N, C-alpha and C positions, 0 to 999 in steps of 0.2 A: 504493499499499499504506500502510495506517495505520501511523503512526508509534508504536514503543512505547516507553513510560513507564516509569523506574523510580522508586521510593518517592523523594518529596520530604522525607517526614517518619517517623520510626518511633516510634509511643509504645507505652507498656507500661502497662497497668491489671490492678488485683488482681481476679483471677477469683475472683468472691465463693464460687460452688459449689464449684469445685475447691479453694479454700482451706481452705472448711469442712472437706471430707473430709479433707485433708491434715493439718489441724490436728488431728482427732479420732482418724483413725488414730493418729498420733504420740504423742497422750496414750495410746490404749488399748496400745500398744506400751510406751510408757514405765512405765505403771501395770502391766502384767503381768510386768513384766522387775523392776520394784521388790518386789514381793510373792513372785515366785518364787525370789529369791535366795538361794541356798543352798550349804554349802560344797560339794556335789556337782554345782551348776550352772556350767559353765564361763562366766566375765565374758565371754569374749569373743564368745560368742553373743549375750549380752544387748546388748551394744555394737554388732552388726551388725544386730540387729532396730530398734534406734533409729537408726543412721546410715543405713541402708537406704533409708526413705523421703527422708529429706533430699538423699542423692544424687542419688534418681530424680528428684525436683522440681528439682535444679538442673539435671541434665542434660536435663529437657525444656524448662525455660526457654530454655537454652541454645541448645537445637536450635529451637526457635519464633524466636526472635531472628535465627540465622544464615540460616535459610530464607526470612525475610519480607524480607531485605534482597536476595535473589534474584529475586524476583516482579518482572514487567513487566507493565503495562498497557497496551490501545489500544481507542480506541472505533472498531470496525470499520464500524460501519452508522449513521448519524444523520441526522436532517432538517435543511437549512439554514436554511429557513423554514417556518412553521406559520402556521394562522390563530387568532386568539382563537376559543375555547369549540370547538377542534378537538382532534382526538386524533393521536397520533404515537407513533412506536417508535422504540428505540434499540437497538445491541448492543454488549456489551463483551466483550473477550477478554483473559482472565488467566493467564497462562504462568510455569512454574518454570523460571528459567534456570541453578539450583544446582543440585549435586549430592547433596541431602539431600531426601526427599521432604517434604511439606508436609502437615500433620494438620490436620484440622478448619476447612478454609478458608473463607469465607461474603466475600460481596462485597456491599456497598451503596453508596450515594451520596446527591447531594443534586441538585437543580434549582435553581440560584441564580435570583435575581430575584423578584419580588413575583408568585410563585404558589403556588396552595393547596396544590399537592403538593411539599412540600421535603425529604422523606426518602423515599428508595426502600426497598422491603421487599428484605431481605437472601437471598439466595441462596450457594448454595455447593456443596463436595464434600466428601465425608471424608477423601480423600487427592488429592494433586496430585503425582504421580509426575515425578522430573527428565526435562526436556523435553517434559513435556505441557501441554497448554493447554486451557481451559475457555471455551465461549463462552455468556453469560446474555443473557437479552433482557428487556427493561421496557416498559410500555406507561403514557402520561400522558396528561392531558386539560389544555390551558391554560385558563385561567379570567379573564385580563386580555390586553390590549393594551399588554404591557412587556418589554424584552429579557429573555432567559432564557438560560441556560446551562446545557449538559449537564454536571454535575461539580460539585466534586471526588469522588472515590471513596476507598472506604476498604476494605481487605480485612483480616480478622484472621484470627490463626492460634491455635487451642487443642488442643494436642498434650497428649495423656492424660497424667495426671498432674502437670501444670505448674500450679502457683497462680497463674502470671500469663498474661495475654492479650496477645500483641504485636499492635500495629495498623500495616499500613503504609498511608500517606496519598499519594495521587496528587491533587495540588493543581492539575493543568491542568484547564480546561473549554472545552467547544466551545461559540461562543455560536450562537445560534439567534435568528433575527428572527421576530417574533410580530407578522403581518399582521392589519390590521383585519379585524373580521367581514365576512363577503360579504353584501351585501344584493340582494336582488330589488326592484326598484321597480315599480311599477304602470304601464301605458301614459299615464296621464294625466300624467305627469311632463314631457311636452313641453310641455305647456301653458304650463309656466312663462316661456317663451321669448317667449308673445304678450302676455305683460303688461307687458313692460320699455319704460322710457322712453327714446326716443333721445336720447344725449348731443349737445350742442352743441358748437361750437368745432372742430370737424374737418372741413374741406372738401376735402383732398385725401388720397389715402392715402399715410402715411408706413412707408417700407420700414424693416424690423430686418434685424439681420446674419444672422438664421437664416431669413428669408423667401426665396422662389428668384424670380429673374427669368422670367418665362414668355415675354416677347418684346419686340420693338421696334415701335415705332409711329413716324406723322409727328407732330411737334410741334402742339399745339391751343391757340389762346389760353387760358390760364388753367392750363398745366400748370406744375409746380414748376420752375424753371431747373435744380435740383439734379439731377433725373433725367434730362438731356440726354446722350444717347449721343455722347461728345467724338470718337471715333475715326470712327466712323460718318458723324457729321454734316460732319467735315472732308473725308471722301472724295466726299459728293453735296453740297456746298454748291452753292447756297446755301441747299438745304433743311436742314430739321433735325429729331432725331429724339430720341426719349425712350424710355428703359427702362420698360417695363410689368411692374410686379409684381402679385402675388395682393393683391386689396385685402384687408387684415386687418380692415376693417370690416364685410365682407359676412359672414364665417363666424367671425371670434375671438370665441370666449367666454371671459370671465375669471370664475373662480371664486375668491371671496375666503372662505378659511376661519377664523371666529372663535376663536382660541385663548385668549381673556380672559374671565373670568368677570365677573359685575358684582359690585358692592363688597359688597353686602350677602346673604345667602340661606345655606342649607344649603350646605357643600363637597360633600357625597355627590351632590346633586341636579345640581350643575354638573358633576360628575365623570362623572356617567352621562349627561347630555345631551351633554358634550363626545365621550364614546366614539360615540354615534349619530350626531353631527355629522360626526364622521372618516368612521366606515362609509358616509354617506350622500355625502359629498362624493365619496369614489370610485367609488360607484356612480352618482351622478349624472356624474361624469367618462367613465365607462365606457358609459354609455346616448349621451351626448353623440358619442362618439368612434365608437360603432357608427353614428350618422347621419352620418357624415362630417363632423364637425364639428372644428375644431380650439380646443382649449382651453388656457387658462394656469391654473394654480391658486398661488394665492397667498396665503403666512400669514405669521406672524411666529414665529419663533422664533431668538432670540438675532440679531436682525435680520431684515430682510424677505428672505423666500424665495419662489423663482417656480420653477415646473416646466411647461415647455411638451409640452403631451400632442398626438402627431399621431394620425390616426385607425390608431392600430396598437395590439395587444393588448400588446405589448412595453413601449410607453411606460407604459400604466396597470399594468402590473408594477412599472415602475421607480418610478411614483407610491406605491404601495401599502408599498414598501420604504423609502420617505422619509420615510413618514408613520407608520413602525412604531414608532419611538422618540419622537413628537410628544408633548409634555406640555403641561399647562395652563398660562398664564402669568397675570401680572397688569398686562398693559400695554394696558390699555382704551383709552386716548387713543392710542396708536401704533396700534393697531388699525383704531379711526375715522379716521386721518390716511390710512392705507393704502388704506381702502375709498373715502375722499373722492378719493384721486389717481387710483384706478383708474377712477372714472365718467367723470374727465374724458377720459381717451385711450382708453376703450373703449366700443362704444356697448352691448354686450351684458354686464352685471355682474349676477352670481346671488352674494347674500351669505348663506353658510351661518351662521345666527346661533345664540347661545346663550341668547339673551334672548328672552321672550315678547312683547315689544313691538317691532314693526316698525321698523326704523332711518329709512324714510322717514318714519314719524310723528313721530319727532324732529327728523330734520333732513328738510325737505321738499325740500330743493335735490338731494337724491341721487337720481340717476338710475339706479337699479338695482331689483332683487327682493331682498326678503329673504325666507330660509326660514326661519321660526321654529322651534321644537320640534314645534308642533303640526301645522305643514305637512309636516315629516319624518315625521312618525307616519304622516299620511294618504296620502302618496306610496310610502310603503313596504308593499312585499308581505310579506315575511318575510325573516329571517336565516338564512345556511344554518349549520346544525350547533347552534342553541339549540331 
């Protein structure tokens, strides 16, 4: 059940329309009372006609203030994650837990973050009786891949006759992860692996902590002594046996995502290329995982980050969530050092670059394949939601 929130702050604003009406009515009454004063007119009636609007306005303002403090709000339905350029809806419940009815109730709010829709259209009801609650729903569409929050919300009360508008603020916001745009790739994307160059200096598989032992076999000359199965070798002495792991060089693909823009150029262009690169890296990883290939996605964001993807859809979803808040950096040299290090330990390295020039052209020793922005566009068939 959604947690109900009480107002974190109560604000009072001058209701311009109601205030003008109040001032005009007060002036007319005062003027009429002044010109009609005569010995035959009871002055108490004149004072009553003058004081009545003041008393009514004061009572209405106090009524709004008391009723606003007893409002509670809850987000009863909201998405946890959405995609960029995707649509979503959420629902808010507003309840009156007090003993006074709330008049002229409206609800609005904001979507926090770098999104186009930052103010929600106001909705409400004329009267919210004690113990009653109303549900209101809004729709939105995300425009960028950036962290988003649903909230804060504001509920205003306009009691008839009150020159003041009382606004109850609910500062809590529910975070929503905005995932990259989902790309559909062309079938030719599998050709990128055929153009790779095999890196040298790796003659035997090196098991990592996350790799599984697939069996045990007899020792052959050239096997790494560290792979010897000690317990079984002692039992079957003088024969030696070694552990056999899945060869990571046979199906392990490393996708290095470029997170740094070149030194010169329009920032808007690099930001646009970066968004396409992030979405393409996810789509490429999904395509490789669908072919039963294991993928490592490496990128720089406050240090080196690595995500291992097995041929499972849940791992790809975890990658999308990890890249939801990825931002462009200025660590160009660090990215290139990471790329160089990956080419030394992996046979298949795909570098999703932001530059138009391939890194192999600048650094011929790199045994990798650079996917430049023009190749990203060539391999992309369409984007979902655009």
